[in-house]
C-alpha positions as CSV (number, residue, x, y, z in Angstrom):
1,P,13.7,16.5,20.0
2,L,11.9,13.2,19.1
3,S,14.3,10.6,17.9
4,I,12.7,8.4,15.2
5,P,14.3,4.9,14.7
6,V,15.0,3.6,11.2
7,A,14.1,0.2,9.7
8,A,17.7,-0.9,8.8
9,A,18.3,-3.3,5.9
10,P,20.0,-6.7,6.6
11,P,23.5,-7.4,5.2
12,L,23.7,-8.2,1.5
13,S,25.6,-11.4,2.1
14,G,22.4,-13.3,3.1
15,R,20.2,-11.9,0.3
16,D,19.1,-15.4,-1.0
17,L,18.7,-18.1,1.5
18,F,17.7,-21.8,1.3
19,L,16.8,-23.7,4.4
20,E,15.9,-27.4,4.7
21,V,14.3,-28.7,7.8
22,P,13.3,-32.4,8.3
23,D,9.5,-32.7,8.2
24,S,7.0,-35.5,8.1
25,D,5.2,-33.8,5.2
26,A,6.6,-32.6,1.9
27,R,6.0,-28.9,1.9
28,A,7.8,-25.6,1.4
29,V,7.3,-21.9,1.8
30,A,9.0,-19.1,-0.1
31,Y,9.5,-15.5,0.9
32,V,10.3,-12.4,-1.0
33,A,11.0,-9.2,1.0
34,G,12.2,-5.7,0.4
35,T,12.2,-2.2,1.7
36,A,9.1,0.0,1.6
37,P,7.7,3.2,3.0
38,N,6.2,3.1,6.5
39,K,2.5,3.6,7.2
40,W,2.7,7.4,6.6
41,G,4.7,7.1,3.4
42,V,8.1,7.8,4.8
43,M,11.2,6.0,3.5
44,A,14.1,4.8,5.7
45,D,16.2,7.8,4.6
46,G,13.4,10.3,5.5
47,R,12.1,10.9,2.0
48,E,8.3,11.1,1.5
49,A,7.1,8.5,-1.0
50,L,4.4,10.8,-2.5
51,A,6.0,14.2,-2.0
52,E,5.0,15.2,-5.5
53,P,1.8,14.6,-7.4
54,A,1.9,11.5,-9.6
55,A,2.5,12.4,-13.3
56,T,-0.5,10.4,-14.4
57,G,-2.8,11.6,-11.7
58,V,-4.4,14.5,-13.7
59,D,-6.0,12.4,-16.3
60,D,-7.2,9.9,-13.7
61,V,-8.9,12.5,-11.5
62,G,-10.6,14.1,-14.5
63,L,-12.1,10.8,-15.6
64,Q,-13.2,10.0,-12.0
65,R,-14.9,13.3,-11.7
66,K,-16.8,12.8,-14.9
67,R,-18.0,9.5,-13.5
68,G,-19.0,11.1,-10.3
69,G,-16.5,9.2,-8.2
70,I,-14.9,11.8,-6.0
71,L,-16.8,14.9,-6.8
72,P,-19.1,14.7,-3.8
73,Y,-16.1,14.4,-1.5
74,L,-14.2,17.2,-3.2
75,K,-17.3,19.5,-2.7
76,K,-17.5,18.5,0.9
77,F,-13.8,19.2,1.4
78,S,-14.1,22.6,-0.4
79,E,-16.9,23.5,2.1
80,G,-14.6,22.6,5.0
81,I,-11.8,24.8,3.6
82,K,-14.2,27.7,3.3
83,R,-15.4,27.2,6.9
84,R,-11.8,27.4,8.0
85,G,-11.3,30.7,6.3
86,G,-10.1,29.5,3.0
87,I,-10.4,31.4,-0.3
88,E,-13.8,31.4,-1.9
89,G,-14.0,29.5,-5.2
90,V,-11.1,27.0,-4.6
91,S,-10.1,25.3,-7.9
92,S,-10.3,21.6,-8.4
93,T,-6.5,21.4,-8.7
94,T,-6.1,23.0,-5.3
95,L,-8.6,20.6,-3.8
96,D,-6.7,17.7,-5.3
97,Q,-3.5,19.0,-3.7
98,D,-5.3,19.4,-0.4
99,F,-6.3,15.8,-0.4
100,R,-2.7,14.9,-1.1
101,R,-1.6,16.8,2.0
102,H,-4.0,14.8,4.2
103,P,-1.9,12.6,6.6
104,L,-4.0,9.7,5.7
105,F,-3.3,9.9,1.9
106,P,-0.1,7.8,1.9
107,C,-1.6,5.3,4.3
108,V,-4.7,4.6,2.1
109,T,-2.5,4.5,-1.0
110,L,-0.4,1.8,0.6
111,Q,-3.5,-0.2,1.5
112,L,-4.8,0.1,-2.1
113,L,-1.4,-1.1,-3.3
114,Q,-1.4,-4.1,-1.0
115,E,-4.9,-5.1,-2.2
116,V,-3.9,-4.7,-5.9
117,L,-0.7,-6.8,-5.5
118,N,-2.5,-9.5,-3.6
119,R,-5.0,-9.8,-6.5
120,R,-2.1,-9.8,-9.0
121,L,-0.3,-12.6,-7.1
122,F,-3.5,-14.6,-6.9
123,S,-4.2,-14.2,-10.6
124,T,-0.6,-15.0,-11.8
125,V,0.9,-17.5,-9.3
126,R,-2.2,-19.5,-8.5
127,E,-4.7,-19.2,-11.4
128,R,-2.5,-18.8,-14.4
129,K,0.7,-20.7,-13.4
130,R,-1.0,-23.0,-10.9
131,L,2.1,-23.1,-8.6
132,T,0.3,-22.5,-5.2
133,Y,-2.9,-22.3,-3.4
134,D,-1.8,-19.3,-1.4
135,A,0.3,-16.2,-2.3
136,N,0.1,-13.2,0.0
137,F,1.6,-9.7,-0.1
138,H,1.9,-7.9,3.2
139,L,3.2,-4.5,4.3
140,T,4.5,-4.2,7.9
141,A,3.5,-0.5,7.8
142,F,5.4,0.7,10.9
143,E,3.9,3.8,12.5
144,R,6.9,4.9,14.6
145,I,9.8,3.9,12.5
146,Q,11.1,5.5,9.3
147,G,10.8,3.0,6.4
148,S,9.2,-0.4,6.5
149,W,9.1,-3.8,4.8
150,Y,7.0,-5.7,2.4
151,L,6.8,-9.5,2.5
152,V,5.4,-11.9,-0.1
153,T,4.7,-15.4,1.2
154,V,3.9,-18.3,-1.0
155,T,3.4,-21.9,-0.1
156,A,4.1,-24.7,-2.6
157,K,5.3,-28.2,-3.1
158,P,9.1,-28.4,-2.5
159,E,9.8,-29.1,-6.2
160,L,7.7,-26.0,-7.2
161,A,9.0,-23.6,-4.5
162,Q,11.7,-22.0,-6.7
163,K,9.2,-21.5,-9.6
164,A,6.6,-20.0,-7.2
165,L,9.2,-17.6,-5.8
166,D,10.3,-16.6,-9.3
167,A,6.7,-16.1,-10.3
168,C,6.2,-13.7,-7.3
169,K,9.2,-11.7,-8.3
170,E,8.1,-11.5,-11.9
171,T,4.7,-10.3,-10.8
172,L,6.2,-7.4,-8.8
173,H,8.6,-6.5,-11.6
174,A,5.8,-6.6,-14.2
175,A,3.6,-4.3,-12.1
176,Q,6.5,-1.8,-12.1
177,T,7.3,-2.0,-15.8
178,W,5.4,-3.5,-18.7
179,D,2.1,-4.4,-16.9
180,P,1.3,-1.4,-14.7
181,I,-1.7,-0.9,-12.4
182,T,-4.9,-0.1,-14.3
183,R,-8.0,1.9,-13.4
184,D,-10.0,-1.4,-13.1
185,N,-7.4,-2.7,-10.6
186,L,-7.7,0.4,-8.5
187,Q,-11.5,0.5,-8.6
188,S,-11.8,-3.2,-7.5
189,A,-9.3,-2.6,-4.7
190,A,-11.1,0.5,-3.5
191,Y,-14.5,-1.2,-3.5
192,E,-13.0,-4.1,-1.4
193,L,-11.3,-1.8,1.1
194,I,-14.4,0.4,1.6
195,S,-16.7,-2.7,2.0
196,R,-14.2,-4.2,4.5
197,H,-13.9,-1.0,6.4
198,E,-17.7,-0.4,6.7
199,G,-18.2,-4.0,7.8
200,A,-15.4,-3.8,10.4
201,L,-16.9,-0.6,11.9
202,Q,-19.5,-2.8,13.5
203,T,-16.9,-4.4,15.8
204,N,-15.3,-2.9,18.9
205,R,-12.0,-4.4,18.1
206,Y,-11.7,-2.4,14.8
207,W,-12.6,0.8,16.6
208,V,-9.9,0.2,19.2
209,E,-7.4,-0.4,16.4
210,L,-8.5,2.8,14.6
211,M,-8.2,4.9,17.8
212,S,-5.0,3.4,19.0
213,G,-2.2,6.0,19.2
214,L,-4.4,9.1,18.5
215,Q,-3.0,10.9,21.5
216,L,0.6,9.9,21.1
217,D,3.1,12.6,20.1
218,C,5.3,9.9,18.5
219,V,2.5,9.1,15.9
220,P,2.0,12.7,14.6
221,G,0.2,11.6,11.4
222,K,-2.7,10.0,13.3
223,D,-5.7,12.1,14.4
224,P,-9.5,11.7,14.3
225,S,-9.5,12.1,10.5
226,Y,-7.8,8.7,10.4
227,Y,-11.2,7.0,10.7
228,R,-13.5,10.0,9.8
229,D,-12.0,10.5,6.3
230,F,-11.2,6.9,5.4
231,G,-13.9,6.5,2.7
232,P,-13.3,9.8,0.9
233,M,-9.5,9.4,1.0
234,I,-9.8,5.9,-0.6
235,Q,-11.9,7.5,-3.4
236,S,-9.4,10.4,-3.9
237,V,-6.4,8.1,-4.8
238,H,-5.5,7.9,-8.5
239,V,-3.9,5.2,-10.5
240,G,-0.7,7.3,-10.8
241,D,-0.5,7.6,-7.0
242,V,-0.6,3.8,-6.5
243,Q,2.0,3.3,-9.2
244,A,4.3,5.9,-7.7
245,M,4.0,4.1,-4.3
246,L,4.8,0.8,-6.0
247,D,7.9,2.3,-7.5
248,C,9.1,3.0,-3.9
249,L,9.3,-0.8,-3.2
250,A,12.7,-2.2,-3.6
251,T,12.5,-5.1,-6.2
252,D,16.2,-5.3,-7.3
253,E,19.1,-4.5,-5.0
254,G,16.8,-4.1,-2.0
255,M,15.1,-7.5,-2.3
256,W,15.7,-10.6,-0.2
257,T,14.4,-14.1,-0.8
258,C,14.2,-17.3,1.2
259,I,12.9,-20.8,0.6
260,G,12.4,-23.2,3.5
C-alpha cells in the first residue's frame, strides 16, 4: 500500500520567535504561518476539508445561475454525465454535487482563497493601516503530503514590524468571523485566476507545470481534467465553499509567528 507522509507541526515552545540580525539597512520582515489542507483539500489527519457541501452554498449557486454564471458549465457537465450512461434529467442539485466530487474542486477553492486573502491583506495592511508596501499570503499546497502550510509574509520598518504582524493576524481572524468573504470578493478573485490561467496557457512552462505528475500513482487527484476543467471549476465554486476552506486554516493554536 502507498504510504503518504504527513506535514507535521513544529513544537509549541517556539510558536512566537523574534530574531535580530545585524544589517546595514534598517528593515524587518514578519511571518505568520499555520496548518492548512494540501493541494487536494486533505488535512494532516486525513480529513477532507470540503467533505460536505457548504451551508451557504445553495443560495450562492441559485444567484449565480440566475446571472448566467455557471449554467453553461452545468449544462455541459450534464451532457457528459448522460454520455457516460447517467440518468436522463439530472437535477441541478445533483450536478452541483458532481462538481464537488471533481478532484480539482478543493484545489481551485484553495487558489480562490489565496487570491481573496492576498487582496484582503493588501487592502488592510497596506492601504488602510499603511504599515507595509508588501503583504503576501501563500499556500505551500503539497501534492504528495497530507496537510500543508500557509505563510503570510510582510515587510516593514523595524519599529512597525509588530504592528504589521498583528494586522495580518487580525485580517485572517476577521475573515473567519465578523468580516467573512463576500460574493464580490469571490467574483474578483475568479476573474483574476481565469485571466491569469488563460494568459499563462500561451507559455510552454505553464503547460509543463500543469502536466507534471499526471502519470504518477502517488498523485491520484491529478488527471487531464486538471487543465481541461480549470475554468468551469473556478466558476462552480461558491462563497460558502471558500469560507469553509478558510475555516480549515489554523489561526489560533495552530499559528506560528516570527519577526526578523
